[in-house]
C-alpha positions in Angstrom: -7.6 -36.9 -46.8 -5.5 -37.8 -43.7 -3.4 -41.3 -43.6 -5.6 -42.6 -41.1 -9.2 -41.9 -43.0 -6.9 -43.0 -46.3 -6.0 -46.3 -44.9 -9.7 -47.3 -43.1 -10.8 -46.3 -46.5 -8.5 -49.2 -48.1 -9.1 -52.5 -46.8 -8.4 -56.0 -48.3 -10.8 -57.6 -45.8 -14.1 -56.5 -44.6 -17.1 -57.1 -42.3 -20.5 -55.0 -43.5 -23.2 -55.3 -41.1 -26.7 -54.9 -42.4 -29.9 -54.6 -39.8 -32.4 -56.5 -40.6 -34.8 -53.7 -40.8 -32.5 -52.7 -43.7 -34.2 -55.9 -45.6 -38.0 -55.4 -45.4 -39.6 -52.6 -47.4 -40.9 -49.1 -45.6 -44.7 -49.9 -44.6 -44.6 -53.4 -46.0 -46.4 -56.2 -44.0 -43.7 -58.3 -45.3 -40.8 -59.5 -43.4 -38.0 -59.8 -46.1 -38.4 -58.1 -49.4 -36.9 -60.0 -52.6 -36.2 -56.5 -53.8 -34.2 -55.0 -51.7 -31.8 -58.3 -50.9 -31.4 -59.3 -54.4 -30.3 -55.3 -54.9 -27.7 -55.8 -52.0 -26.8 -58.9 -53.8 -26.0 -57.2 -56.9 -24.2 -54.7 -55.4 -22.0 -57.2 -53.0 -21.6 -58.8 -56.7 -20.2 -55.9 -58.2 -17.9 -55.1 -55.5 -16.0 -58.3 -55.6 -15.9 -58.4 -59.4 -12.1 -57.6 -59.6 -11.2 -60.2 -56.9 -9.8 -57.6 -54.2 -11.6 -57.8 -51.9 -13.1 -60.7 -49.2 -16.4 -60.4 -47.3 -18.0 -61.6 -44.3 -21.6 -60.4 -43.7 -23.1 -60.2 -40.4 -26.9 -59.4 -40.7 -29.2 -58.4 -38.2 -33.2 -59.9 -37.7 -35.2 -57.1 -36.2 -37.1 -57.1 -39.1 -37.9 -60.4 -37.6 -37.4 -59.8 -34.0 -36.5 -57.4 -31.5 -35.0 -59.5 -27.8 -34.8 -56.3 -25.5 -38.5 -55.2 -27.1 -39.9 -59.1 -25.9 -38.2 -58.8 -22.5 -39.3 -55.5 -22.0 -43.1 -57.1 -22.5 -41.8 -60.2 -19.9 -40.2 -62.4 -22.0 -37.3 -63.8 -20.2 -34.3 -61.9 -22.1 -31.9 -64.6 -22.8 -35.0 -66.9 -24.8 -36.2 -63.3 -26.3 -32.3 -63.2 -27.5 -32.3 -66.8 -28.5 -35.5 -66.2 -30.9 -33.5 -62.9 -32.2 -30.6 -65.1 -33.2 -33.0 -67.6 -35.2 -34.3 -64.6 -37.2 -30.9 -63.7 -38.0 -30.3 -66.7 -39.6 -33.6 -66.5 -41.5 -31.9 -63.6 -43.2 -29.0 -64.7 -43.6 -30.4 -67.8 -46.0 -32.3 -65.8 -47.6 -29.4 -63.3 -48.3 -27.3 -66.6 -49.4 -30.1 -67.4 -51.8 -29.8 -64.1 -53.6 -26.0 -63.9 -53.9 -25.5 -67.7 -55.2 -28.5 -66.6 -58.2 -25.9 -63.9 -59.0 -23.1 -66.5 -59.2 -21.2 -65.2 -56.1 -19.9 -68.2 -53.7 -21.7 -68.2 -50.3 -21.5 -69.9 -47.3 -23.9 -69.2 -43.8 -22.0 -70.1 -40.5 -24.1 -70.2 -37.6 -22.9 -69.6 -33.9 -25.8 -72.1 -33.0 -25.6 -75.6 -34.5 -28.3 -76.2 -37.1 -25.9 -78.6 -39.3 -29.1 -78.9 -42.0 -29.1 -75.3 -43.2 -25.9 -74.2 -42.2 -21.8 -74.6 -41.1 -21.1 -74.1 -37.5 -18.8 -70.9 -37.4 -15.5 -71.9 -37.2 -12.9 -69.4 -36.8 -10.2 -71.3 -39.3 -12.5 -72.5 -41.3 -14.4 -69.1 -42.0 -10.8 -67.3 -42.6 -10.0 -70.2 -45.1 -13.3 -69.3 -47.2 -12.6 -65.4 -46.8 -8.5 -66.4 -48.5 -10.8 -68.9 -51.0 -12.7 -65.6 -52.2 -16.2 -67.1 -50.6 -18.6 -64.9 -49.2 -19.3 -65.6 -45.1 -22.5 -64.8 -43.7 -21.9 -65.0 -40.0 -25.5 -65.7 -38.8 -26.8 -66.6 -35.1 -25.3 -63.7 -33.4 -22.0 -64.8 -31.3 -24.4 -68.0 -29.9 -25.0 -66.2 -26.5 -27.3 -64.2 -25.6 -27.4 -60.3 -24.0 -24.8 -59.2 -27.0 -25.7 -57.6 -30.2 -25.2 -58.5 -33.9 -23.6 -55.2 -33.9 -20.7 -56.7 -31.4 -20.8 -59.9 -33.2 -19.6 -57.7 -36.4 -17.2 -56.3 -34.1 -16.2 -60.2 -33.2 -15.9 -61.5 -36.2 -14.0 -58.6 -37.6 -11.9 -59.2 -35.2 -11.3 -62.6 -35.2 -10.8 -62.5 -39.0 -8.8 -59.9 -39.0 -10.7 -57.4 -40.9 -9.8 -54.3 -41.8 -12.9 -52.4 -41.7 -16.5 -52.4 -40.4 -18.6 -51.3 -42.7 -22.1 -50.9 -41.1 -25.1 -50.4 -43.4 -27.7 -48.0 -41.3 -31.1 -46.1 -42.2 -29.2 -42.9 -41.5 -26.2 -41.3 -43.6 -23.8 -41.3 -41.0 -22.4 -39.9 -37.7 -24.0 -36.7 -36.5 -23.1 -35.0 -33.6 -26.7 -34.6 -32.7 -30.0 -36.2 -33.7 -31.0 -34.9 -37.1 -34.7 -36.3 -37.0 -34.6 -33.9 -33.6 -32.4 -31.7 -35.0 -32.7 -30.2 -38.7 -29.1 -28.0 -38.7 -27.3 -31.5 -37.0 -23.8 -31.6 -38.6 -22.6 -34.6 -40.4 -18.7 -36.0 -40.3 -16.7 -37.2 -42.8 -14.7 -38.1 -40.5 -13.6 -38.9 -36.0 -11.8 -40.5 -34.0 -12.5 -42.8 -32.0 -11.8 -40.5 -28.7 -14.0 -38.0 -30.2 -16.8 -40.0 -30.4 -16.3 -40.7 -26.8 -15.9 -37.0 -25.5 -19.2 -36.0 -27.0 -21.1 -39.1 -26.2 -22.0 -40.4 -29.8 -23.6 -43.6 -30.2 -21.7 -45.3 -33.3 -22.6 -48.8 -32.3 -23.3 -50.1 -28.3 -20.6 -50.4 -26.1 -19.2 -53.7 -26.1 -18.8 -53.4 -30.3 -17.7 -50.0 -29.9 -14.5 -51.2 -27.9 -13.9 -54.1 -29.4 -13.2 -51.8 -32.5 -11.4 -49.8 -30.9 -9.0 -52.3 -29.1 -8.2 -54.0 -32.2 -7.6 -50.7 -34.3 -10.5 -51.9 -36.9 -12.4 -48.7 -38.4 -15.6 -48.2 -38.4 -17.7 -47.0 -41.8 -21.3 -45.7 -40.8 -23.5 -45.3 -44.0 -26.9 -45.8 -45.6 -28.5 -48.6 -47.0 -31.3 -47.1 -49.2 -29.5 -45.2 -51.5 -28.5 -47.6 -54.6 -25.2 -48.0 -54.9 -24.0 -47.1 -51.2 -22.7 -50.2 -50.5 -20.6 -51.2 -53.8 -19.3 -47.8 -53.1 -18.4 -48.6 -49.0 -16.8 -51.9 -50.1 -14.9 -50.1 -53.3 -13.6 -47.6 -50.5 -15.2 -44.8 -52.0 -16.3 -41.7 -50.1 -19.6 -42.4 -48.1 -20.8 -42.2 -45.1 -18.9 -41.8 -41.8 -15.5 -42.8 -40.9 -13.9 -44.1 -37.1 -11.2 -44.7 -36.7 -8.1 -43.8 -34.7 -5.8 -40.8 -34.2 -4.4 -39.6 -37.2 -0.3 -40.3 -36.4 1.8 -37.6 -36.3 
C-alpha cells in the first residue's frame, strides 16, 4: 500500500455520507427501514467504541424526494431542492434516534433553522461536539438549492478538517465503466483524483469532487449493503475504492 493510500485509510475525523435510498428496504413501500437504520447505528457504535474516531454524518433524502426529478416534471427547481432538504432532516432524526438507542451521543445540526427539532449549523459548535465525542448529523444540505448532499459532505469535511469522506453507496467502489452494463468492468482499489478526471469517472458531482481534491480530502467509496462494511470503512480497513492525491515521491 502506497503512503498516500495508507494515509487515506487512517483518519482521526471523518464524514460519512449515506444515501437516502440506502435507508429503504429494496422493494418496500416504507421510506425508512428501522432494521437498516438500526444496523447502521450499531456499526457506527462499534467503530466509535475505542474513542479514536470523531464522526460527522451527512444523509441524503432520496428515499423521500428527488429534487431534480420533481424539477423535470415542472416544479420550480429551487422549491424542489428545499423539499429535498426537509427530507434529509427526517432521515437525520431517524438516524439520531437509532444512535441514541444504542448509546451513542448524537446531535442533529440543520442548515435550515428549525429549532424545535435540531440545532442550527454553527461550524465552531459542530467542531466542539466532535472534539467531545458526539456524532454530528448534518441535515438540510448546504441550506441552499442547486447543491447535492455529496457537496454537503465535501463542504462539511472541509469545514471540520476531516481526514476523509466515506461515501456509502449501492456499489462496491469505483469502476472503469458501468458494472451494470459491462460485466467485465474493473474495480479500482485506489485511484488518484487526476486519474478520475482523465478517465472521466464519476465519483461525486463535480462541485463535491473539486472541494475534496482542492482540500486534499480522500474519498472512500464503498457498498453500504453488506453487514459490517460501515464498521470496516470507519476503522480504516480495506473496503471499496480510495480516491486520493498523487503519491508523494
